[in-house]
C-alpha positions as CSV (number, residue, x, y, z in Angstrom):
1,M,-332.2,-69.7,-61.4
2,A,-332.8,-67.0,-58.8
3,A,-331.2,-67.5,-55.3
4,T,-333.7,-68.9,-52.8
5,T,-331.5,-68.9,-49.7
6,H,-330.6,-65.2,-49.6
7,T,-330.7,-61.8,-51.2
8,V,-327.4,-60.3,-52.6
9,T,-326.6,-57.1,-50.8
10,N,-323.6,-55.1,-49.8
11,Q,-321.8,-55.7,-53.1
12,P,-320.6,-52.6,-55.0
13,P,-322.0,-52.0,-58.5
14,P,-319.6,-52.5,-61.4
15,L,-317.4,-49.5,-62.2
16,V,-318.7,-48.9,-65.7
17,G,-320.5,-46.2,-67.6
18,Y,-318.2,-43.3,-66.6
19,D,-315.7,-41.0,-68.1
20,V,-312.3,-42.4,-67.3
21,F,-310.6,-39.2,-68.2
22,A,-312.8,-36.6,-66.5
23,A,-313.1,-38.8,-63.3
24,D,-309.2,-38.7,-63.0
25,R,-308.8,-35.2,-61.5
26,A,-305.0,-35.4,-61.4
27,L,-304.9,-36.3,-65.1
28,A,-307.5,-33.7,-66.2
29,E,-305.7,-31.0,-64.3
30,A,-302.3,-31.9,-65.8
31,V,-303.8,-31.6,-69.3
32,E,-305.2,-28.2,-68.5
33,R,-301.9,-27.1,-67.0
34,H,-299.6,-28.2,-69.8
35,L,-301.7,-27.4,-72.9
36,E,-302.1,-24.0,-74.5
37,P,-305.5,-22.5,-73.8
38,A,-306.4,-22.5,-77.4
39,L,-306.1,-26.3,-77.5
40,L,-307.9,-27.1,-74.3
41,D,-311.5,-27.3,-75.5
42,E,-310.7,-29.6,-78.4
43,A,-308.4,-31.8,-76.2
44,R,-311.0,-32.1,-73.4
45,E,-313.6,-33.1,-75.9
46,E,-311.3,-35.8,-77.5
47,L,-310.1,-37.1,-74.2
48,S,-313.6,-37.3,-72.6
49,A,-314.9,-39.1,-75.7
50,L,-312.1,-41.6,-75.2
51,G,-312.8,-41.7,-71.5
52,R,-316.5,-42.5,-72.0
53,T,-315.5,-45.2,-74.5
54,S,-313.0,-46.7,-72.0
55,G,-315.5,-46.7,-69.2
56,S,-318.3,-48.3,-71.2
57,A,-319.3,-51.9,-70.4
58,Q,-318.9,-53.0,-74.0
59,V,-315.2,-51.8,-74.3
60,Q,-314.3,-53.2,-70.9
61,E,-315.7,-56.6,-72.2
62,W,-313.4,-56.3,-75.2
63,G,-310.5,-56.0,-72.8
64,V,-311.6,-59.1,-70.9
65,L,-312.0,-61.1,-74.1
66,A,-308.6,-60.0,-75.5
67,N,-306.9,-61.1,-72.3
68,E,-308.7,-64.4,-72.1
69,N,-308.0,-65.3,-75.8
70,P,-304.3,-64.7,-76.3
71,P,-302.7,-64.6,-79.7
72,K,-301.8,-67.8,-81.6
73,L,-298.8,-68.4,-83.9
74,R,-299.4,-69.9,-87.3
75,T,-296.0,-70.8,-88.8
76,H,-297.5,-72.5,-91.8
77,D,-300.7,-72.5,-93.8
78,R,-302.8,-75.5,-94.6
79,Y,-300.7,-76.3,-97.7
80,G,-297.4,-76.3,-95.8
81,N,-296.2,-72.8,-96.9
82,R,-294.3,-70.9,-94.3
83,I,-296.4,-67.8,-93.3
84,D,-295.3,-66.8,-89.8
85,E,-298.5,-65.0,-88.9
86,V,-300.1,-64.2,-85.5
87,E,-303.8,-64.5,-85.1
88,F,-305.7,-62.3,-82.6
89,H,-309.1,-62.4,-81.1
90,P,-311.5,-59.8,-82.8
91,S,-311.6,-57.9,-79.5
92,W,-307.8,-57.2,-79.8
93,H,-308.3,-55.7,-83.3
94,R,-311.2,-53.6,-82.0
95,L,-309.0,-52.3,-79.1
96,L,-306.0,-51.6,-81.3
97,G,-308.1,-50.0,-84.0
98,K,-309.7,-47.6,-81.5
99,G,-306.3,-46.7,-80.0
100,V,-304.9,-45.8,-83.4
101,S,-308.0,-43.8,-84.4
102,A,-307.8,-41.9,-81.1
103,G,-304.3,-40.6,-82.1
104,L,-302.2,-42.7,-79.8
105,T,-299.6,-43.1,-82.5
106,S,-299.8,-39.5,-83.6
107,A,-298.0,-37.0,-81.4
108,W,-294.9,-35.7,-83.1
109,S,-296.5,-33.2,-85.5
110,R,-299.6,-31.7,-83.9
111,P,-299.6,-28.9,-81.3
112,G,-299.6,-30.3,-77.8
113,G,-299.4,-33.7,-79.3
114,H,-297.4,-35.4,-76.6
115,V,-299.5,-34.2,-73.7
116,R,-302.7,-35.1,-75.5
117,R,-301.4,-38.5,-76.5
118,A,-299.9,-39.2,-73.0
119,A,-303.3,-38.5,-71.4
120,G,-305.0,-40.7,-73.9
121,F,-302.5,-43.5,-73.4
122,V,-303.2,-43.3,-69.6
123,V,-306.9,-43.5,-70.2
124,W,-307.0,-46.1,-72.9
125,T,-304.6,-48.7,-71.5
126,Q,-306.7,-48.9,-68.4
127,V,-309.1,-51.0,-70.5
128,E,-306.4,-53.5,-71.5
129,A,-302.7,-52.8,-71.3
130,G,-301.6,-55.3,-73.9
131,N,-302.6,-53.1,-76.9
132,G,-300.3,-50.4,-75.5
133,C,-297.2,-52.2,-76.8
134,P,-297.8,-51.7,-80.6
135,L,-299.2,-48.3,-80.0
136,S,-296.1,-47.3,-78.1
137,M,-293.6,-48.9,-80.6
138,T,-295.3,-47.2,-83.5
139,H,-295.3,-43.8,-81.8
140,A,-291.7,-44.2,-80.7
141,A,-290.3,-45.2,-84.1
142,V,-290.8,-41.7,-85.5
143,P,-287.7,-40.0,-84.0
144,A,-285.4,-42.8,-85.0
145,L,-286.7,-42.8,-88.6
146,R,-286.1,-39.0,-88.7
147,T,-282.4,-39.6,-88.8
148,D,-283.0,-40.6,-92.4
149,P,-285.2,-38.0,-94.0
150,A,-286.1,-40.2,-97.0
151,L,-287.2,-43.0,-94.7
152,A,-289.1,-40.6,-92.5
153,A,-290.9,-39.1,-95.5
154,E,-291.9,-42.6,-96.6
155,W,-293.0,-44.1,-93.3
156,E,-294.0,-41.3,-90.9
157,P,-297.4,-40.6,-92.6
158,R,-298.3,-44.2,-92.2
159,L,-297.2,-44.5,-88.6
160,T,-299.0,-41.3,-87.5
161,S,-302.2,-42.2,-89.4
162,T,-305.4,-42.7,-87.5
163,V,-306.4,-45.6,-89.8
164,Y,-305.8,-49.1,-88.5
165,D,-305.2,-51.5,-91.4
166,Q,-304.6,-55.0,-90.3
167,E,-304.2,-56.5,-93.8
168,F,-301.0,-58.3,-94.7
169,R,-299.7,-56.4,-97.7
170,P,-296.9,-53.9,-98.6
171,A,-296.9,-50.9,-96.4
172,A,-297.0,-48.6,-99.4
173,Q,-300.5,-49.9,-100.2
174,K,-301.8,-49.3,-96.7
175,A,-303.5,-46.2,-95.2
176,G,-301.8,-46.9,-91.8
177,A,-299.0,-49.0,-90.5
178,L,-297.6,-50.3,-87.2
179,F,-294.0,-50.8,-86.0
180,G,-292.3,-53.2,-83.7
181,M,-288.8,-53.4,-82.4
182,G,-286.1,-56.1,-81.9
183,M,-283.0,-55.3,-79.9
184,T,-282.0,-58.0,-77.5
185,E,-280.5,-61.4,-78.3
186,K,-280.1,-64.6,-76.3
187,Q,-276.5,-64.1,-75.4
188,G,-276.6,-60.5,-74.5
189,G,-280.0,-59.2,-73.2
190,S,-279.7,-55.6,-72.4
191,D,-276.0,-55.6,-73.5
192,V,-277.0,-55.0,-77.1
193,R,-273.3,-54.4,-78.1
194,A,-272.9,-58.2,-77.6
195,N,-275.4,-58.8,-80.5
196,T,-274.2,-61.3,-83.1
197,T,-276.8,-60.8,-85.8
198,E,-274.9,-60.0,-89.0
199,A,-275.8,-57.4,-91.6
200,R,-274.2,-58.0,-95.0
201,P,-274.3,-55.1,-97.5
202,L,-276.2,-55.7,-100.7
203,A,-275.7,-54.1,-104.1
204,E,-278.3,-51.4,-103.6
205,D,-277.0,-48.6,-101.5
206,G,-278.3,-48.7,-97.9
207,T,-279.7,-52.2,-98.1
208,Y,-278.5,-55.3,-96.3
209,A,-279.2,-59.0,-95.7
210,L,-279.6,-59.9,-92.0
211,T,-278.7,-63.3,-90.5
212,G,-279.3,-64.0,-86.8
213,H,-282.0,-63.8,-84.2
214,K,-283.9,-61.7,-81.7
215,W,-284.7,-63.0,-78.3
216,F,-287.6,-60.5,-77.7
217,C,-289.3,-59.0,-80.7
218,S,-292.2,-56.9,-79.8
219,A,-295.5,-56.8,-81.8
220,P,-294.5,-59.3,-84.4
221,M,-297.6,-58.7,-86.5
222,S,-296.4,-55.2,-87.3
223,D,-295.6,-53.9,-90.8
224,G,-292.0,-52.9,-90.0
225,F,-289.4,-53.3,-87.3
226,L,-286.4,-51.4,-86.1
227,V,-283.7,-53.9,-85.2
228,L,-280.0,-53.8,-84.3
229,A,-277.3,-55.9,-86.2
230,Q,-273.6,-55.9,-86.7
231,A,-272.6,-54.2,-90.0
232,P,-269.0,-54.0,-91.2
233,D,-268.4,-50.8,-89.2
234,G,-270.2,-51.9,-86.1
235,L,-273.6,-52.1,-84.5
236,T,-276.2,-50.5,-86.7
237,C,-279.9,-49.8,-86.8
238,F,-282.1,-51.3,-89.6
239,L,-285.6,-51.2,-90.8
240,V,-287.1,-54.6,-91.6
241,P,-290.4,-54.7,-93.4
242,R,-292.7,-57.7,-93.0
243,V,-293.8,-57.6,-96.6
244,L,-291.5,-56.4,-99.4
245,A,-292.4,-53.9,-102.1
246,D,-293.2,-56.6,-104.6
247,G,-295.7,-58.3,-102.3
248,T,-293.5,-61.2,-101.2
249,R,-292.9,-62.0,-97.6
250,N,-289.6,-61.0,-96.1
251,V,-287.8,-63.7,-94.2
252,F,-289.1,-63.2,-90.7
253,R,-289.4,-66.5,-89.0
254,I,-291.3,-66.4,-85.8
255,Q,-290.0,-69.3,-83.7
256,R,-292.5,-69.0,-80.9
257,L,-294.5,-66.6,-78.9
258,K,-293.5,-65.9,-75.3
259,D,-295.7,-67.4,-72.6
260,K,-295.8,-64.4,-70.3
261,L,-296.8,-63.7,-66.7
262,G,-299.1,-60.9,-67.9
263,N,-299.6,-58.8,-71.0
264,R,-301.2,-61.9,-72.5
265,S,-303.3,-60.2,-75.1
266,N,-300.1,-58.9,-76.8
267,A,-297.8,-61.1,-78.8
268,S,-294.1,-61.1,-77.9
269,S,-291.9,-63.3,-80.0
270,E,-288.6,-64.9,-80.8
271,V,-287.6,-64.4,-84.4
272,E,-284.9,-65.5,-86.8
273,F,-283.4,-63.7,-89.8
274,D,-281.9,-65.7,-92.7
275,G,-281.0,-63.4,-95.5
276,T,-283.7,-61.0,-94.4
277,W,-283.9,-57.8,-96.4
278,A,-283.3,-54.6,-94.4
279,R,-282.7,-50.9,-95.0
280,R,-280.1,-49.1,-92.9
281,V,-281.3,-46.3,-90.6
282,G,-278.6,-43.8,-89.8
283,D,-274.9,-44.5,-90.2
284,E,-273.1,-47.8,-89.7
285,G,-271.7,-48.2,-86.2
286,R,-274.2,-45.7,-84.7
287,G,-277.0,-48.1,-84.0
288,V,-277.5,-47.4,-80.4
289,R,-277.4,-43.6,-81.0
290,T,-279.9,-44.0,-83.8
291,I,-282.4,-46.1,-81.8
292,I,-282.0,-44.3,-78.5
293,E,-284.7,-41.8,-79.1
294,M,-287.1,-44.6,-79.8
295,V,-286.0,-46.2,-76.5
296,A,-286.5,-42.9,-74.6
297,A,-290.0,-42.5,-76.0
298,T,-290.9,-46.1,-75.0
299,R,-289.5,-45.6,-71.6
300,L,-291.8,-42.6,-71.1
301,D,-294.6,-44.9,-72.1
302,C,-293.5,-47.3,-69.4
303,V,-294.0,-44.5,-66.9
304,L,-297.4,-43.7,-68.4
305,G,-298.4,-47.4,-68.6
306,S,-297.6,-47.8,-64.9
307,A,-299.4,-44.6,-64.0
308,S,-302.4,-46.0,-65.9
309,L,-302.3,-49.4,-64.1
310,M,-302.0,-47.6,-60.7
311,R,-304.9,-45.3,-61.5
312,Q,-307.2,-48.2,-62.5
313,A,-306.2,-50.2,-59.3
314,V,-306.8,-47.2,-57.1
315,A,-310.1,-46.3,-58.8
316,Q,-311.3,-49.9,-58.3
317,A,-310.2,-49.9,-54.6
318,V,-311.8,-46.5,-53.8
319,H,-315.0,-47.5,-55.7
320,H,-315.3,-50.7,-53.8
321,C,-314.8,-49.1,-50.4
322,T,-317.3,-46.3,-51.3
323,Y,-320.1,-48.9,-51.4
324,R,-318.9,-51.8,-49.2
325,E,-320.0,-51.8,-45.6
326,A,-318.3,-53.5,-42.7
327,F,-318.3,-53.2,-39.0
328,G,-321.1,-50.7,-38.9
329,G,-320.2,-48.3,-41.7
330,K,-318.7,-47.7,-45.2
331,L,-315.2,-49.0,-45.6
332,I,-314.2,-45.6,-47.1
333,D,-315.1,-43.9,-43.8
334,K,-313.0,-46.3,-41.6
335,P,-309.9,-44.4,-40.5
336,L,-307.5,-47.3,-41.2
337,M,-308.9,-48.0,-44.6
338,R,-308.9,-44.3,-45.4
339,N,-305.2,-44.2,-44.6
340,V,-304.5,-47.1,-47.0
341,L,-306.6,-45.5,-49.8
342,A,-305.0,-42.1,-49.3
343,D,-301.5,-43.7,-49.4
344,L,-302.3,-45.5,-52.7
345,A,-303.9,-42.3,-54.1
346,L,-300.7,-40.4,-53.4
347,E,-298.6,-42.9,-55.3
348,S,-301.0,-42.8,-58.3
349,E,-301.2,-39.0,-58.5
350,A,-297.5,-38.6,-58.2
351,A,-297.0,-41.0,-61.1
352,T,-299.5,-39.3,-63.3
353,T,-298.3,-35.8,-62.5
354,L,-294.7,-36.8,-63.4
355,G,-295.6,-38.6,-66.6
356,L,-297.6,-35.7,-68.0
357,R,-294.7,-33.3,-67.0
358,L,-292.3,-35.4,-69.1
359,A,-294.8,-35.4,-72.0
360,A,-295.0,-31.6,-71.8
361,A,-291.2,-31.4,-72.1
362,Y,-291.3,-33.3,-75.4
363,D,-293.9,-30.8,-76.7
364,D,-291.7,-27.9,-75.6
365,G,-288.6,-29.4,-77.3
366,S,-286.2,-26.7,-76.1
367,E,-282.6,-27.5,-75.3
368,Q,-283.2,-27.1,-71.6
369,E,-286.3,-29.4,-71.7
370,L,-284.5,-32.0,-73.7
371,A,-281.6,-31.9,-71.2
372,F,-284.2,-32.3,-68.4
373,L,-285.6,-35.4,-70.1
374,R,-282.2,-37.0,-70.4
375,L,-282.1,-37.3,-66.6
376,A,-285.8,-37.4,-65.7
377,V,-287.0,-40.1,-68.1
378,P,-284.7,-43.0,-66.8
379,A,-285.2,-41.8,-63.2
380,A,-289.0,-41.8,-63.6
381,K,-288.9,-45.1,-65.5
382,Y,-286.9,-46.6,-62.7
383,W,-289.1,-45.4,-59.8
384,V,-292.6,-45.2,-61.1
385,T,-292.6,-48.7,-62.7
386,K,-291.2,-50.2,-59.5
387,R,-294.1,-48.6,-57.4
388,C,-296.7,-50.2,-59.7
389,T,-296.7,-53.7,-58.3
390,P,-296.9,-52.7,-54.6
391,V,-299.9,-50.5,-55.5
392,A,-301.6,-53.2,-57.4
393,V,-301.1,-55.7,-54.5
394,E,-302.5,-53.3,-51.9
395,A,-305.4,-52.2,-54.0
396,L,-306.3,-55.8,-54.6
397,E,-306.3,-56.4,-50.9
398,C,-308.8,-53.5,-50.4
399,L,-311.3,-55.7,-52.2
400,G,-310.6,-58.6,-49.9
401,G,-311.3,-62.1,-51.3
402,N,-313.3,-60.5,-54.2
403,G,-310.0,-58.9,-55.4
404,Y,-308.3,-62.3,-55.6
405,V,-311.0,-63.5,-58.1
406,E,-310.4,-63.1,-61.8
407,E,-313.8,-61.5,-62.4
408,S,-312.8,-58.5,-60.4
409,G,-310.1,-57.6,-62.9
410,M,-307.6,-57.1,-60.1
411,P,-305.5,-60.2,-60.9
412,R,-305.0,-59.0,-64.4
413,L,-303.7,-55.7,-63.2
414,L,-301.4,-57.5,-60.8
415,R,-300.0,-59.7,-63.5
416,E,-299.4,-56.7,-65.7
417,S,-297.8,-54.6,-63.0
418,P,-294.2,-55.8,-63.2
419,L,-293.9,-55.5,-67.0
420,N,-293.0,-51.8,-67.4
421,S,-290.2,-52.2,-64.9
422,V,-288.7,-55.0,-67.1
423,W,-289.5,-53.6,-70.5
424,E,-287.0,-51.3,-72.2
425,G,-284.3,-51.9,-69.6
426,A,-284.8,-53.2,-66.0
427,G,-284.0,-51.2,-62.9
428,N,-280.2,-51.4,-63.0
429,V,-280.1,-50.4,-66.6
430,Q,-282.1,-47.2,-65.8
431,A,-280.0,-46.4,-62.7
432,L,-276.8,-46.7,-64.7
433,D,-278.3,-44.6,-67.5
434,V,-279.0,-41.9,-64.9
435,L,-275.3,-42.1,-63.8
436,R,-274.1,-41.7,-67.4
437,A,-276.3,-38.6,-67.8
438,L,-274.9,-37.1,-64.5
439,Q,-271.3,-37.8,-65.6
440,R,-271.4,-36.9,-69.3
441,E,-274.1,-34.3,-69.6
442,P,-273.9,-31.6,-66.9
443,G,-276.7,-29.8,-68.6
444,A,-279.1,-32.6,-67.6
445,L,-278.4,-32.0,-63.9
446,D,-278.7,-28.3,-64.3
447,A,-282.0,-28.6,-66.0
448,Y,-283.3,-31.0,-63.3
449,L,-282.2,-28.7,-60.5
450,R,-283.9,-25.7,-62.2
451,E,-287.1,-27.7,-62.3
452,V,-287.2,-28.8,-58.7
453,G,-285.8,-25.4,-57.6
454,Q,-289.1,-23.8,-58.7
455,A,-290.7,-25.3,-55.6
456,R,-288.0,-24.3,-53.1
457,G,-289.2,-22.6,-50.0
458,A,-292.7,-24.0,-50.3
459,D,-292.2,-27.0,-48.0
460,H,-289.4,-27.5,-45.5
461,R,-289.3,-31.3,-46.1
462,L,-288.8,-30.8,-49.8
463,D,-286.1,-28.3,-49.2
464,G,-284.4,-30.8,-46.9
465,A,-284.7,-33.5,-49.5
466,I,-283.1,-31.3,-52.2
467,K,-280.2,-30.5,-49.9
468,N,-279.7,-34.2,-49.0
469,L,-279.8,-35.1,-52.7
470,L,-277.1,-32.6,-53.5
471,T,-274.9,-34.0,-50.7
472,E,-275.5,-37.5,-52.2
473,L,-274.5,-36.3,-55.7
474,A,-271.4,-34.6,-54.4
475,D,-270.0,-37.9,-53.1
476,L,-268.8,-40.0,-56.0
477,E,-267.3,-42.7,-53.9
478,G,-269.1,-46.0,-54.6
479,I,-271.6,-44.2,-56.8
480,E,-272.4,-47.2,-58.9
481,A,-273.3,-49.3,-55.8
482,R,-275.4,-46.4,-54.6
483,A,-277.1,-45.8,-58.0
484,R,-280.5,-47.1,-57.1
485,R,-280.6,-45.0,-53.9
486,V,-279.6,-41.9,-55.8
487,V,-282.1,-42.4,-58.6
488,E,-284.9,-43.1,-56.1
489,R,-284.2,-39.8,-54.4
490,I,-284.0,-38.0,-57.8
491,A,-287.4,-39.3,-58.7
492,L,-289.0,-38.6,-55.3
493,V,-287.7,-35.1,-55.1
494,L,-289.0,-34.4,-58.6
495,Q,-292.4,-35.8,-57.8
496,G,-292.5,-33.8,-54.5
497,S,-291.6,-30.6,-56.3
498,L,-294.4,-31.1,-58.9
499,L,-297.0,-31.9,-56.2
500,V,-296.0,-28.9,-54.1
501,R,-296.4,-26.7,-57.1
502,Y,-299.5,-28.2,-58.7
503,A,-301.5,-30.5,-56.4
504,P,-303.9,-29.5,-53.7
505,P,-302.2,-28.7,-50.3
506,E,-303.6,-31.9,-48.7
507,V,-301.9,-34.1,-51.4
508,A,-298.6,-32.2,-51.3
509,D,-298.5,-32.2,-47.5
510,A,-299.1,-36.0,-47.3
511,F,-296.5,-36.8,-50.0
512,C,-293.8,-34.6,-48.5
513,A,-294.5,-35.8,-44.9
514,S,-294.2,-39.5,-45.9
515,R,-292.0,-39.8,-49.0
516,L,-289.6,-36.9,-48.2
517,G,-290.0,-36.3,-44.5
518,G,-289.7,-39.9,-43.4
519,D,-293.0,-40.0,-41.4
520,W,-294.1,-43.2,-43.0
521,G,-293.9,-47.0,-42.4
522,S,-292.8,-49.9,-44.6
523,A,-296.3,-50.6,-46.0
524,F,-299.2,-48.6,-47.4
525,G,-301.6,-47.2,-44.8
526,T,-298.9,-45.8,-42.5
527,L,-299.4,-42.1,-43.2
528,P,-299.4,-39.7,-40.3
529,H,-303.0,-39.8,-38.9
530,S,-303.1,-36.0,-38.4
531,L,-303.2,-35.4,-42.1
532,D,-306.4,-34.5,-44.1
533,L,-306.7,-38.0,-45.6
534,A,-310.4,-37.8,-46.4
535,T,-309.7,-35.0,-48.9
536,V,-307.0,-37.1,-50.6
537,V,-309.3,-40.1,-50.9
538,E,-312.2,-38.1,-52.2
539,R,-310.0,-36.6,-54.9
540,A,-309.2,-40.1,-56.1
541,R,-312.7,-41.4,-56.2
542,P,-314.1,-42.1,-59.7
543,V,-317.5,-40.7,-60.2
544,S,-319.7,-43.4,-61.9
């Protein structure tokens, strides 16, 4: 029934029907910066196609439906047979299938693959972040499997396929496959060396029977999993297929699905192994070293996932304020709101710029770039993921009461925002990993300093921050207790150096003044009023 008491006015139109990629200037410029010219036209075409799909009303509705209809565990079929299957809403399969077909599990073997995939990941997970987990795990499994050439030859073509095959059958019979991961256990959490799951060698070389559990097993509907267990010579990495080669189900008992704060469209589980067949990956006793490359790749996806969430939150906030009027004018033109939006935009652009720089280092693959990643990935994972929740909260507030309502989509972003900080090692784990890199791999610090040093002399606040960081690193007393402080500075200096080199002067100036120069308050919207904030906000505005 039409309203009879009033006419609806002063409400912004939905942010739909736009190219999510092309509308993100920071992301589009990063792709142009890091890809070879010969690859640019094809990459832009692919990413804009994905961007238009992501911005369509239909696909955004898929994201809503997948979130509103979380997966269900079926432990048994109607006849009482144990099946341990997870059922998903059709929208979940549509989203995951589109992510696979867009190449979000295929980066390791095509030119510029990591930059192209990273940009696609940032675009696609703005629709619904939950499907990012299986996409990330499948992508990240490749370097771990490459420690065993025979396994890599068997599985890599399936994992990098652009065909999504959801059927429950042996992986050898499928055109594409997905991977999950199980590392942590109830008694140990991040201390995986405390794992108690036992791996007993079988007669066939390289095969084992696993007995034990995993407290968090990601993407339990996948075709295979990389897990850690205690073999006779110590903690070892194993590949556990869901379905064995003869078509029988491997013993993979899903005890329950986690009831999570956010990320509700994705299934996270507790599983038990009882004589579960597994294939060893790498040598016995070197499980952490074998799986660490997978962990590093998923940590980069944590950075990209947080950058994606921040970008969507900022886009929604700027879009709302572009149309909403209050107190005699558009919100976006009000000096105080402009300060808030600019501050949020700085955080978003810094995260995106850093994430794509890390992806470019993977594409380069040189010794220096790999050393740079050893320090930069955990530092970025620590800092960027921690900035996500404050950004989501403040962006929600820009919409006022409308932002607190589920239909706005902002509560879903807020619930999702802490996940990447927790996943693949929480803040302390990342900070300690940075310390290990500083202490054991001097090449990592050298590579980092060469990177930030490229911006020296361009901004006095950045120069001062680099000098202060070196002073901090020279003092080893109480370094563990200061680890978070040190890692925060490492990340901020790196972000500042990248923005000084690549971002418009207005963006770099505002970032250096606030994040590095200390001219900033304790909440968003406290940037120096003398800065050109209108230009910063306009750069962040999505064009619908």
